[in-house]
C-alpha positions, 0 to 999 in steps of 0.5 A: 699065518699065525701071529705071535706078536702084533704091535700097532702104532706103538709110540713113546713120548718122554716129557721133561721140563716142559719139553717133549721127546718122541723116542718111538714114533708110531711103530707097527709090525707083526711077528709070525709063528716060528719067525725071527724078526730083527730090529736094527739101529744105532744107539739112540734109534729107539729100539731098546725103548720099543722092546721095553714097551713090548715087555711092559717094563716101560708104559707106552704113550699110545699104541697096542701090543697083542701077544699070542692073541691077547691085548697086553698093552695095559695089563698088570699083576697076575695077568701080566705074570701070566703073559710072561710065561709066553714071553721071555728075554735075554739081555745085553749084559749077562751079569746084570740079568742075574741077581748077583746074590743068588746062585745060577741054579736058583735063578733058573729053577725059580721061574720053572717052579713059578710055572708049575714045575716041582723042585725036582723036575725043575732041577732036572730040566736045569741040568739038561738045559745046561748040558744043551748049552755046553755048561757043566751042571756044577755051574748051577752052584756058582754065582754069576760073577764066578763064571765067564761072560759067555757062560753067563749068557748061555745060562741066561738063555737056559733060564729064558727057554726053560718054560718054553715061551712062545716069544724070545726077545734078545736085546743086544744079547751078543754085543758084549761077547767076542766074535767066536762066542757070538757065533756059538750063541747064535747057533744055540739060539737057532737050535732052540728055535727049531726044537721049541718052535719059538719066535724071536725078536732080535734087537741089534745094532749089527746088521751082519749079525741080524743077517745071520739069524733073522728072516726079516728086519726093521731098520729104526732111525730117530724112533721111526721105522725107516725100512722093513723087509727080508734081511737079504733084500735090505742088505742087497738093495737098501732103499733108505739112505740111513740103511745104506750107511748101515750096510756100508758099515758091515761090508 
């Protein structure tokens, strides 16, 4: 099976005042084409640090990151920008993910223009994506603070999928939304996954949400991967004590 993402022995050690703190400890996994992999854990488990290393927003201490067959662990500049065409992200806070000084339309059109779209084609695709995301095209002319949280998160998804990345990383992208909107966002992500044959890395503290969306999951605790496998198997037959506590919090 074709791998979209390979993470090998990824480690992050923070140093402060002569002390060392291992935030992510020797994590390895593969993400297959068309698959959705959940990274689950409570706050402080290391899952966000892991994602920040994969997206190259944070340098790793050790390890290797292979995206679509290319080692991106240490690339910079033009090579890194090219890699981002294959990897996009939907953030936890929809408002923070947009530049508040720019209207939504500009924030969504610019990535497409940077990836070869004409301005007219980019605008046309932005309008189509907004319609797919149950957003009025008039909202393209609004600033982020002028729309609701759910609308802003849908706009963030429209921006992320606009250039058809091979990998979409969702970092707690439903946690700031109410339950009804969460369900709508999950349904929308599933639709784009099927249509664009994208792979997902889905980060969440909520095992129930992960079960509704992911094929497999990795459970993280204190920077380590304590359990990995099919989501239903993890929930129905957890082996690690920490995982059992997570499952009990859902049931």
